[in-house]
C-alpha positions in Angstrom: 0.6 -0.4 0.0 1.6 3.2 -0.8 1.8 6.1 1.4 2.1 9.5 1.1 1.6 10.1 4.5 2.7 13.8 4.9 -1.0 14.1 2.8 -3.0 13.3 6.1 -1.2 11.5 8.4 -3.0 8.8 6.6 -3.5 5.5 6.0 0.2 6.3 6.4 -0.5 7.4 10.1 -1.6 3.9 10.0 0.1 0.9 9.0 3.4 2.6 11.1 1.1 2.5 13.8 -1.0 -1.4 13.3 2.2 -3.2 12.3 3.8 -2.2 15.8 2.5 -5.2 17.3 4.1 -7.6 15.1 7.3 -4.9 14.8 7.5 -6.0 18.6 7.1 -10.1 18.2 9.6 -9.4 16.3 11.8 -7.7 18.1 14.6 -5.2 17.9 16.2 -6.9 15.1 15.7 -10.7 12.6 19.6 -11.9 14.0 17.8 -14.7 15.0 18.5 -16.5 18.6 20.7 -19.3 17.8 22.0 -21.4 14.5 19.9 -20.9 11.5 16.7 -19.5 13.7 15.0 -17.2 11.4 12.0 -14.1 13.2 10.7 -12.3 9.9 8.7 -9.2 9.3 7.2 -8.6 6.5 4.1 -8.7 4.0 3.3 -11.9 1.6 4.2 -11.7 -2.2 2.8 -14.1 -4.3 1.6 -17.2 -2.5 2.4 -21.6 -4.0 0.1 -24.0 -1.5 3.2 -23.9 1.4 5.3 -21.8 -0.1 5.2 -17.7 -0.2 7.2 -15.2 -1.2 8.5 -12.7 2.0 8.8 -8.5 1.4 10.6 -8.2 3.9 10.9 -4.7 6.3 14.4 -4.1 5.3 13.4 -4.4 1.9 14.1 -7.7 1.9 12.4 -10.9 -0.7 12.0 -14.0 1.5 11.7 -17.3 0.1 8.8 -19.1 3.2 8.0 -22.3 2.8 5.6 -23.4 5.4 6.2 -26.4 7.7 3.3 -29.4 7.7 1.5 -28.6 11.3 3.5 -25.2 11.1 1.3 -23.2 13.8 -0.6 -20.3 12.4 -2.4 -17.5 14.0 -4.5 -15.0 13.0 -3.7 -11.4 14.3 -5.9 -8.6 15.3 -4.0 -5.5 14.4 -3.1 -3.5 17.7 -2.5 -6.7 19.6 -0.3 -7.2 21.6 -0.3 -11.0 23.0 -0.6 -14.4 21.3 -3.1 -15.6 23.5 -5.9 -13.4 21.9 -5.5 -15.1 18.4 -6.8 -17.3 16.5 -6.0 -20.1 14.1 -6.4 -20.1 10.6 -5.9 -22.5 7.3 -3.1 -22.3 6.1 -5.2 -21.4 2.5 -6.4 -18.1 4.4 -2.7 -16.4 4.1 -3.3 -14.4 0.5 -1.0 -12.1 -0.3 -0.8 -8.5 0.7 -1.5 -10.1 4.1 1.1 -9.0 6.9 2.8 -12.0 9.0 6.2 -13.2 11.0 7.6 -16.1 10.4 9.6 -18.1 12.9 11.6 -21.4 11.5 14.5 -22.0 10.9 17.0 -21.5 7.9 16.4 -24.8 5.0 20.3 -26.7 3.1 20.8 -23.8 1.0 20.8 -20.9 3.2 18.1 -18.7 1.4 14.5 -20.7 2.1 13.0 -20.4 5.5 11.8 -23.4 6.8 8.3 -22.2 8.6 7.0 -23.4 12.2 5.1 -20.2 13.1 3.3 -18.1 11.3 1.4 -14.4 12.7 -0.8 -13.3 9.8 -2.7 -10.1 10.2 -5.4 -9.6 7.5 -4.9 -7.1 4.8 -8.6 -6.5 5.2 -8.5 -5.8 9.1 -5.6 -3.1 8.3 -7.4 -1.6 6.3 -10.7 -2.1 8.6 -7.7 -1.3 11.0 -6.6 2.2 9.0 -9.7 3.8 8.6 -11.2 3.9 11.6 -7.9 5.3 12.5 -7.9 7.5 10.0 -12.2 8.9 10.8 -10.8 9.7 14.5 -7.9 12.1 13.1 -10.6 13.8 10.8 -13.3 14.0 13.6 -10.9 15.0 16.5 -8.2 16.5 15.2 -6.7 20.2 14.3 -3.5 21.4 12.1 -2.6 24.3 12.5 1.3 26.6 12.6 2.4 26.4 16.1 3.0 29.7 18.0 3.8 29.4 21.8 5.5 26.3 23.5 5.0 25.9 27.2 7.4 23.6 27.6 6.1 23.0 31.7 3.4 24.0 31.4 2.6 21.2 28.9 1.1 23.2 27.3 1.1 24.6 23.1 -1.0 27.1 21.5 -1.3 26.5 17.9 -2.7 29.6 15.0 -5.9 28.3 13.7 -7.8 30.3 10.8 -6.7 33.8 12.7 -8.0 31.8 16.0 -5.5 30.3 18.3 -6.4 27.1 19.7 -4.6 25.3 23.3 -3.4 22.2 23.2 -2.7 20.8 26.7 -0.8 17.2 26.4 -0.1 15.1 28.5 2.7 12.2 30.1 0.5 9.3 27.9 0.9 12.0 24.1 2.7 10.8 21.5 4.7 12.5 19.4 5.7 12.6 15.6 8.6 15.1 13.9 8.7 15.3 10.2 12.1 14.2 9.2 13.9 17.5 6.9 13.1 17.3 2.9 10.7 14.5 3.0 7.4 13.3 2.9 7.2 10.2 3.7 5.0 9.2 7.9 8.0 6.0 7.7 10.2 8.7 7.2 8.9 11.1 10.9 10.6 10.2 13.2 9.3 9.3 17.8 9.7 13.3 19.4 9.3 14.5 22.6 7.6 18.2 23.7 11.8 20.1 23.6 11.2 19.3 19.8 7.8 21.3 18.6 8.7 24.6 18.7 7.3 28.3 16.9 6.4 28.2 13.4 6.2 24.6 12.9 4.0 23.3 11.3 1.4 20.5 14.0 -1.5 18.6 13.8 -2.8 17.3 17.4 -6.1 14.8 17.5 -7.5 14.4 20.8 -11.1 15.3 22.5 -11.7 19.7 21.7 -14.1 21.3 24.0 -17.4 22.0 22.9 -16.8 26.1 20.4 -13.4 23.5 20.0 -10.7 26.6 21.9 -8.7 23.1 23.5 -7.5 20.3 22.9 -6.2 17.4 25.1 -4.5 15.8 23.0 -3.3 12.0 22.2 -1.1 12.0 20.1 0.8 15.2 17.8 2.9 14.9 14.8 4.3 18.0 13.7 7.4 18.7 11.6 8.9 22.4 9.9 7.9 23.4 6.8 8.1 26.4 4.3 4.6 28.5 3.9 4.6 29.7 0.1 2.4 32.5 -1.9 2.5 33.6 -4.4 2.1 33.8 -8.4 3.2 31.2 -11.7 5.9 32.6 -13.5 6.7 29.3 -15.2 5.6 25.2 -15.0 7.8 22.7 -16.1 5.6 19.7 -16.3 8.4 17.6 -18.1 10.4 18.4 -15.1 7.6 18.4 -12.6 8.3 21.6 -12.3 6.3 25.0 -11.3 8.3 28.6 -10.5 6.0 30.5 -8.0 7.4 34.6 -6.3 6.9 34.3 -3.6 5.0 37.3 -2.6 7.0 37.4 0.9 10.6 37.9 -0.5 9.0 38.8 -3.0 11.6 36.3 -4.6 11.6 33.3 -7.3 11.1 29.2 -5.9 11.1 26.4 -8.0 9.2 23.7 -5.9 9.8 20.6 -6.9 5.7 18.4 -8.0 6.7 14.5 -7.2 4.2 11.3 -6.9 3.6 12.4 -3.0 2.0 15.8 -4.0 -0.6 16.3 -3.0 -2.5 19.7 -5.6 -6.3 21.3 -5.2 -8.0 23.4 -7.2 -10.3 25.6 -5.5 -13.6 26.4 -7.2 -14.2 30.2 -7.5 -17.7 30.4 -5.2 -15.9 27.7 -2.5 -12.4 30.4 -2.8 -14.7 34.0 -2.1 -15.6 31.6 0.9 -12.8 31.4 2.2 -11.8 34.9 1.6 -14.9 35.9 3.5 -14.7 34.1 6.2 -10.9 35.0 6.4 -11.5 39.1 7.1 -14.5 37.4 9.2 -17.8 38.0 7.2 -20.4 36.0 7.6 -20.2 33.8 4.1 -24.0 32.3 4.2 -25.1 33.8 0.8 -21.4 31.5 -0.3 -22.6 28.5 -2.4 -21.1 25.6 -2.1 -19.8 23.7 -5.3 -21.3 20.8 -6.7 -19.5 18.2 -5.1 -18.5 19.8 -1.9 -19.8 18.4 1.2 -23.1 20.0 2.1 -21.6 22.5 4.6 -18.8 23.5 2.6 -19.5 27.4 3.0 -19.0 27.2 6.7 -16.8 24.2 7.8 -16.6 23.5 10.7 -14.2 24.3 14.0 -12.0 26.4 11.7 -9.9 23.3 10.1 -10.6 23.1 6.4 -8.5 19.8 6.2 -11.3 17.8 5.1 -13.1 20.1 3.5 -9.9 20.1 0.9 -9.1 17.0 0.8 -13.3 16.7 -0.9 -12.5 18.8 -4.0 -10.7 16.8 -7.0 -7.3 16.0 -7.5 -5.5 18.7 -10.2 -2.4 18.8 -12.0 0.2 21.0 -13.5 -1.8 20.9 -16.2 -4.3 22.5 -14.3 -2.1 25.5 -13.2 -1.2 28.8 -16.1 1.4 31.4 -16.1 0.2 34.1 -13.8 -1.7 32.0 -11.0 -2.5 32.7 -7.6 -0.7 29.0 -6.0 -0.4 28.1 -2.4 1.3 26.0 -0.7 3.5 24.0 1.8 7.2 22.1 1.7 9.6 20.8 2.5 12.5 23.6 3.3 14.5 22.5 0.3 18.4 23.3 0.2 21.8 24.1 -1.1 21.4 20.9 -4.5 17.3 20.7 -3.6 14.0 22.2 -4.1 11.5 22.2 -0.9 8.9 19.8 -2.7 5.5 20.0 -2.5 3.5 18.7 0.3 0.2 20.3 -0.5 -0.5 22.6 -3.4 -3.9 25.1 -3.7 -5.0 27.0 -7.0 -7.7 28.9 -7.3 -6.6 31.3 -4.0 -6.3 34.7 -5.9 -10.0 35.8 -3.1 -8.0 34.3 -0.1 -4.6 35.8 -0.8 -6.5 39.5 -1.5 -8.8 38.9 1.4 -5.4 38.6 3.9 -1.9 40.0 2.0 1.1 38.9 4.6 -1.2 37.3 6.8 -0.7 33.8 7.6 -4.4 33.0 9.0 -4.2 32.5 5.1 -2.3 29.7 5.1 -2.1 28.3 8.4 -5.5 25.9 7.8 -2.8 24.2 4.4 -0.9 22.5 6.7 0.8 19.3 4.8 -2.2 16.5 5.4 -5.0 15.9 5.2 -7.1 13.6 6.4 -9.3 12.1 3.9 -8.5 8.4 0.7 -6.5 6.4 1.7 -2.0 7.8 2.1 -1.3 7.5 -2.6 -4.4 9.2 -3.6 -6.7 11.4 -3.1 -7.0 12.7 0.7 
């Protein structure tokens, strides 16, 4: 399953979560406990009878032969105790299932004769992913970090010209994206002290009634670049576009990859969002066809779900002179920044809030609707 996870945490967030129990079973490494013993975690590529190919998490392909009488157990995502696993048959295994195999090397020194197989079924993982995805959609907020109080365990988040107070506890989990990466799997475990003003952040937890406070169960943050300006050139063959940044007045060339999320606002919706930034009531604005019923009045100050439901755009949908807002990686002297999220059709928004972080604070690197390789 492809993951572009900065586009949301998407299932992206999820494979790392639901497969953790299998990783725990595998241990810190696949080093054999005794001569010839093998313990390996991966996904089933092909399967024929008792023979299967295992795509390991280290990127190798391993030939496995499930031995007669082998113990085969089905473990639900999120479970860590094998006592809760249910016995299944070899015929229940399918390509795409996540498995932990235990056994010994065969005489050829490369094939594993498996005496135990612990499996997380592909459909179970997909269902868990969807549940987690919906939970992030319903109970999260994203924006730009204004202040971090490590002693109080709190974060002040700027969301669409409003602020949200994020409280943390010792049970709050943290992830931080790697520099110049749009991959969730590159994100590393972090702590509150790793979060700084200016970071993009998304927190999941229970909110108060007016959405101004959130008790964080999980937090994901990273340092990204906000770019807003006019397109000066497009190179479809190279997958790049150059934008004159309104803040710096300098041209910025941004790389578009398969992981980049691109959207283009319909004019009516752009006007409605611009009115919100001005503080006007957008009651007269009509949402475009295909948008959610409350598209002109997104709730909770978080527009990610709305943006997620818009059709995907391509470089071919943009023209020289178009206004765009981009969240990208930082880039470097040798590497162009990579677009994580690009939003076109934003002329009314930039006009309504020139130079304001409010116009960009809702455009976080991730949106949480859809699978990570697709239109989130």
